[in-house]
N, C-alpha and C positions, 0 to 999 in steps of 0.2 A: 545220455549219450546213445543209447540203444534207439532213442525216437529221432535222433539226428540222423543217426544210420539211415532207418526204412525212409526217411523224407527224401534222402540222394537218392536210394534206390528206385523211388517214383520218378523223380526229375529224370534219372538217367534212362527210364524206359518209358517217357511219355513224349507223345507226338507233340511237337512244336507248332502242328497246325489248329489241331481240335484241342490239344492241352490235356489229353485224357491218356490213360493207358494204353500202348500200342496194342491195334487190332490187327491181326494180320499183317504183320510187320513186313516191310520191304525196305532194303538197305541201297542208296542209289551209289553211283561209281565215286562221288565224292566220300562217302562214307557216313553221310548222316540217315537216320532212317524216319521213317514216317508209316502210318495206315495206309494201307493198299488203296483204299477208297479216297481218304483225303488228298493223297498227291496226284491221284488219277482225277479227282474235280480240279486240281489246282494247275495241273497240266491242260485239260480241256480247254481252259480259260485261254492258253497260250499257244492254240492250235493253228491260229492265224499268222503268228507270227513264225513260225517254223524252228523257233529257237525254245529250249525247255530250260528251266534253271530251277536250281535248289532255293525253296524259300528261305533257308536258313544261310548258307553261305555264298549264296547268289551265284555260285558256278553254273556256266553255262553248258547244255549238251545239244549236240547235233549229230543223227538224229534223235527221236523219243527213243529212250532207253525202254529195253524189254525188263517188265519188273517180275520179281520172282519173289515168294516168300522165305524169307528167311527162317528156317525151321529152329534153327538153334535159339535166336531170339525172341521167336513165338513160344517155345517151352519154357524159357526163363520168365516170361511176361505171366504165361498160366501158372509156374510155381508160385510168383510171388501173390498171385491172386489167391491162391489155396492158401498160403501164411496168413490171410487176413489183411494184406497191406492197406492201408489207408493214409490219406493225405494228412502230414503233421500240421496242425494249426500252426498258422504265421504268427509271429510276434507282433502285440498290438502297439505298434510303433506311431505316436502322432507326427503328423506332417510339420515339417520346420519351413522356414522361410526358402530354403533353396529346394524342397522338395514338392513334388507333384501331389496335391491333396485328392483324396475320394471325393469325388462329385456328389454322392449321394448321402454322405455321412451328415448329420445336423451336429450343431454345437461343435466342440472341438474334433476337427477332422482327422481322420487315420490316415495314414500314409498310402498311395496309389501303388498296386503293385502290377497293374497292366492298364493301357488305354484302350479303348474299342474305337477304330476307324469307321465303324458303321454306326454306331450310338454318338460318335464325339463325344466320348466321356471316360474318364477317368475312375477306376474302382479299388476300393482295397480290398483285402482277401475275401472278407465276409459278402460285400457286395458284388466281387466277381463270378460268385459260386453259381448263381442263375446260367451265365455263359457255359458253364459245363455240363448244366443237367437239362436246361431247356433246349428242345431239338433245333428250334430256328435261331436262337442266339449262338448255338455249337456252330453254325458257319460263319459267324463275325471275324472278321480279322483283328487279331489282339496283338498289341506292340508293348515294348516296354514304356513305361509311363512317359508322357510328354505334355508339354506346357502349350504346344504350338497347334493344338487340334483345331480351335475356333480359325486358324488360318486357313483351313480345308474347306470352310465355308465360302461360298460364293456372294460376294456382296450387294450383286444385282437380283438374283434370284433366291438367294436364302437356301442354296441347295449346295448337298456335298460334290466337291469337285473331284472327280475321278476321270477328268476327260485332259489330252495336252493337245493344243492346236500347235502344229509345227511350222504353220504361216507365221504366226505372229509369235511363236516361242513362247507361250505361257500355258499355266494350268486352269481350266475352265472346269465348268459344271456341263451337266446334259443339255441343258436349256440353251446353254452360252452357244453350243454345239449346232443348235437348229437355228439359232436366231442370229445374235451377233458375230457368229463365226462361221455361219453358212457358206457352202462351200469351199470352206477351208480344208487343209489337209489336217483332220484331226485322228487320234488314235487313244486308246487308253491310256491312262498314266504307268498302268503295270507293263503295257507294251514299249512306252516310251523309254520307263527305267530299265527293261532289257537290253532297248538299243543301246543306250547311253552306258550301261553296264560294261559293253565291250572299250567303250571308249575312256571308261575310269580305269581297266585294267590296262589298256594301254599307258595312260597317263602315269599311273604308278609304277608300272615297267619302266618308263620314261625316267621317273624320278630316282628309283631303285640304281639303274645304269648311270645317270650323272652321279650319283653318290660315288660309285666304283670308279667312275672316269678321274673325278676330282682326287679321290684318295691315290690313284695311281699317279696324277700329277703333282700330289703333294711329295711320294716318295720321291720322284724323278727329280724334284727342287732340292729334297734333303740332299741326294747324291751329288746333285750339281754343286752345292756351297761346298762338299767335301772337295770336290775336284778342284773348283777355285783356289780354295785354299791351299791345296796341296800345291798346284801348278804355280801359285804366288809364291809359296815359301820356297819350293824348288829353285824358281827364278832369283830371288832374293840370296839364297845361299850361294848359288853359282857368279850373281854378279858383285858380290863381297869378295870371291876370290879374283875376279877379274881386276875389279878396281883395287885390291892390294899391290899387283902387280905393277899399277902407273903411279905407285907412290903418292907422294904428297900433291903431284901436280893435278891429281884427277878426284882428291877427296872431295873437295865442293862439289863436283859434278855426280858423285856417288851420292851423296845425300839427296842432291836433287832428283836422281832416278827413284830411289828408295822413297821417297815422298809421294812421287807419281804414282807408281805402282802401288803404294799401300793406299792411297787416294781412289786410285782405279777399282782397286779388289772391295775396299768398304763401299764403293758405290755399287758394284755387281752384284756385291752380296747382298747390301741392302734392297735391291732392286727384287732379287729372288726371293728374300725373306718377306717383302711386301706382299707380292703376289702369292707366296704361300700363305700368308694369314688371310689373304682374301679369299683364298680357295676353302681354306679351313672354317671360314665364316659361311661361306656358300653352301659349304657340306652340311654345316650343323642348320643351317635353313632348310635344305633339302630333306634333312631327317625330320624335321618340324613339319614340313609338308606330308610327307610321309606318313608320319602319327596321325594328322589330321585326314588324309585320305584313308587310313587304316580304320579311323574311326567312322567314317563316313561309310565305308562298305558296309558296317554292321548295324547302319541304318535300316529299319524295316517300313518306314513310313515313307510312299514312293514320293509322295509331293515334297515331303522333308528334303528328300535326297534330290530331287530335281532344283529345289529352291537354292541349296547349299552347292552343287556341285560345279558350277561355274566360277564361283568365286573361289572354292577349296582347290580346284584343279589348275588355276592361273599360275601360271608360272613366271618371275621376275625374269628379266634378260639376265642370261648367264654369262659369267667371264669369258672373253675369249682366249681359250686356252690351246688356239692352231700353234700359236707361237711358241709354244713350251717344246716344240718336237727338238729334242737336244741334237745337234749336230757334230760332228768331230771339228775341234778347234785347237789350234796350239795354244790357247789361253796367252799366256805372258812369255812364250819361249823366242818369240821374235825379238823382244828385250836383248834376251842374252845373245841372240846372233847379231844385233845391233851392237852391244857392249863390246863383242870380239873384236868386229871391226874397229870399233874405236881405238881399242887397244894396239892395232898395227897402224892407225893414223892418227896418232895422238895431237899432232898441229892441227889438222882438218877438223877432227873432233870438235877442236875448241873455238874454232873460228866459223866452221861452215856445218859440219856434220852433226851437230848435237839434236836438231829437231827431230831426227831419225829416231831417237831415243822415244822422245815424248810421244810421237805420231804411233809407233809400235804398242807403247802402253795403253793411249785413247781406242786403239781399233778392236780391243776384247769386247765382245758384246755377247753375252750369254744367251738371251731371250728372244731377241728380235731379229728376223731375218732381212738382209738386204731388201730395199724396197723396190719393187716391182716398176721397171721404168713406165714414163709416161707418154713418151715420144715413141714414133717409129724409129728414130735415128738411135733412140736409146736401147731399142730391142735388138737394132743391126749389131749392135756390140757383141751380142751374145748368138751370133748367127754361126750356124753350123751347115757344112755342105753334106747333104745325105743322098744316098742312092739305094735303091731296092735290091733285097736279095733273093736272085733268081730261085734260090732252092726253097724258098718258102712261096713262090708264086703258085695260084691254081694253074690246072693246065690250061684254060682257054684264057689266061692274061697274058699279053704280050707287052715284055719290057723294051724301051728304046730309049734314044739319046742318053746313051752312057748309064743306063739303067735309072734315071732320075724320072722317067715318065713309063705309065701302064694303061695300056688299052685292053677292054673286054672283047674279045673277038668270037665269032662264030665258031671256027673250026678249034679243034684242038692243037695246041702247042708241041706236042710230042716230048715234053720234057722227060729227064731221067726220072726214076723213082728216086725220093729224099724223103726220109723221116720228117724232115721240117716243113715240107709242103703241106699246103691246106688243100683238104680233097671235099669239105663240105660247102665252103662258100668262096664266092669271087673275092679271095682276099690275100694281100701279100704284106710281107714286114720291110723294115728297112736292114740293112748289113750293119749300119752303124748303130750302139747302144747310146743312149740319152742319160747322162749324168751330171749332177751340177747344175750350171745355169745355162740353157741353150734356147734357140730360138730359130724356127724355119716357117717357111710360107708355102703354100700349095695353089696351084690354079687347076680348077675343076671344070670340067665340061658334062653335063648331066646330073642325075643324082649319084651323088658319091658320100660316102661315111670316112671323115677324116679321124685316125685312130690314135693310140697310144697304148702299148699292152706289154706286160713282160713275155719274155721270150720263150715261155715254157707253157703258154696258152694252148689249151688242146686245141689240136688241128681239125676239128671237126665242129668247132664251137665257133658262133658270130660274134664279131667284136661289139662288146657291150653287155652280152647276155652271161656274162661270168664276172668275178671279182678280181680278175687278172687284166681287165681291159675297159678302158673310158671311149665311147665313139659318138663325135658329132656328127649327127645327121643333117649337112649342110642344106637339102631341098626342101625338109619341114621344119628345121629349126628346133631339134630336140638333140638332147644329148640322154645316151644310153650307159646305164652302168649295173650290172649285175641282174639285168633284165629288167629294170627299172628305166622308165621314161620321164625325163625331166624338160618342160618347156624352156625354149631358150629365147631371151628377148635380143633385140637386136635383126636390123636389116638383114635379107638374105644377100648373100656375097657369092662371087665366082672364085674370090681370092680369101684365102684363111690364112691367120696367122696363128701359130702355135709357140706359147711360153711356157718352159719348163724350170722352175726352180727345185730340183730333186730332193736336196737335203730340207727345204724347207717344207715340202710337201704340197707346193703349189702347180698348179695345171692351169692354164688361160688361153681360152680360144678368143681370137679377133677377127673381125670383119676389116678387110683391109682395102681402103679405097685412097681418099684425099686424106681422110683421118683414120685412126685407129679405134674401131667401136667395139667394145668387152661384149662377147655373147654370152659365155658362161666362165666362170673361175670354180675350178676343183679344190678343195683343201683336204688334205689326207696324209698318209704315213705312206711313202713308198718304200717298200721292202726289197726290191728289186732293181736293175738298171731298166729302163725301158726301151722298146723299140717303137718308131712310128710306121704306121700302116694305112691302107686305104681298102674300104670293102665298097663292091659294087652290086646294083640290083640289075641293071639292063645294060644288054649287048649294045657297043659302041661308045658308050661312056667311056672317060677318060680322065686322068688327074696325073701332076708332074711336079716336083719339088722346084720351086723358082730359085735360080741363081740370083743371090743377094751381094750386093756391093758393100 
């Protein structure tokens, strides 16, 4: 037991670069410790990249950290040396079929404890010792035992592959870089690993975020099942009382309504649970992917990391959960209203009005929002007359045509002071708020940004530079949100249509000509009513809300 404790102490106070006891130990910001010279030599090799990483956890630092001797750790190491700390002998375990065998052992081979990326060989505890004792060998890179060392040998030149060709996206040796890959963009495998490490961290963060998002969706669906059941049960209870008043004449119709409600309830609950199960399966898959990424993050072999990273980081097409944004619904309450009407119009219900009950049941739709119109005529059904709010207009903006048109002027318009007025940019918001489903069109002259924004947007902030506004640059075909620019496809147009389904979280921009051409669609969750707006850059430009028939 005492010997095991000593071995643990040695491992705890050993440098993972030279694998010897720490000498002049320094501790990095990530918490890992190294010999000061070992980490300096390691980072000297990364000077060209400008990014410095921890060899153990691969966390990156910019700029290069200043190293100070950890005096407490140094004192502990010296105290251990005085007590005669020795490396405990390793168990002489023989290599099995799944183990990496020592390449030096003859006869029955022992299990390797380390592989050397320079020697391209694996060693047991005994045959690894020269790498700790011989000065030139101390500089070799030792990693956990690997069966894939020979994959690091170039098949053309029989040289170790330590380079990476970014042009051809493959690992190569030095001779390849001056022959077959001459004039290509080549870097060291270590430099490429550092670069890909950033992508790796982003990929893993993306996976973890998706897990959290799916877990939230599952909870949302669970609550939805409860609400559907509760609403259905409440509706059925009310219907029973109403149908009791109709006496025997309505008994047959009562059974019909009950059957339809139950059927629709079962259908909607089944849809929710089906999607819930699918999301739970996706969560399990994402967790498995996260575990693979976690395992890959500890790979010390750069080549193995670069070889496996593309396949491990690839994600399958996620379930589209944009339609899970639950919106206020009356569920089956319309059924009760229809039945109440039936009670007062008994004879009409039996002969003419029965279909109202059936239609009300079938209109319950939990997960899917109403489809977006396909034609301009369909959009015009949701057209809304919009005017501009003078209290929000920048002092150089002139409103006209009943506050539907705005023009950038050379002179100040001498508006009175108002807390809602934009003072940093040539911007203005609509007086009307936008909720539900609505559609409007704008006609522009010059470089104009068509925007929607929450009313509490900062009055010195540009549309699209924050998370409270979405701005379409109709001149350069770009959408701005939270200061991120997204290129927009489709032809430039002086007339743009904007369609909003607030509860579904859909915001669509269309180029309006003889046909409707989608420029860009935003799918999100709106937390407040929106207001339409314009932003200008150049004096003389103008925009107006169109009158729609």
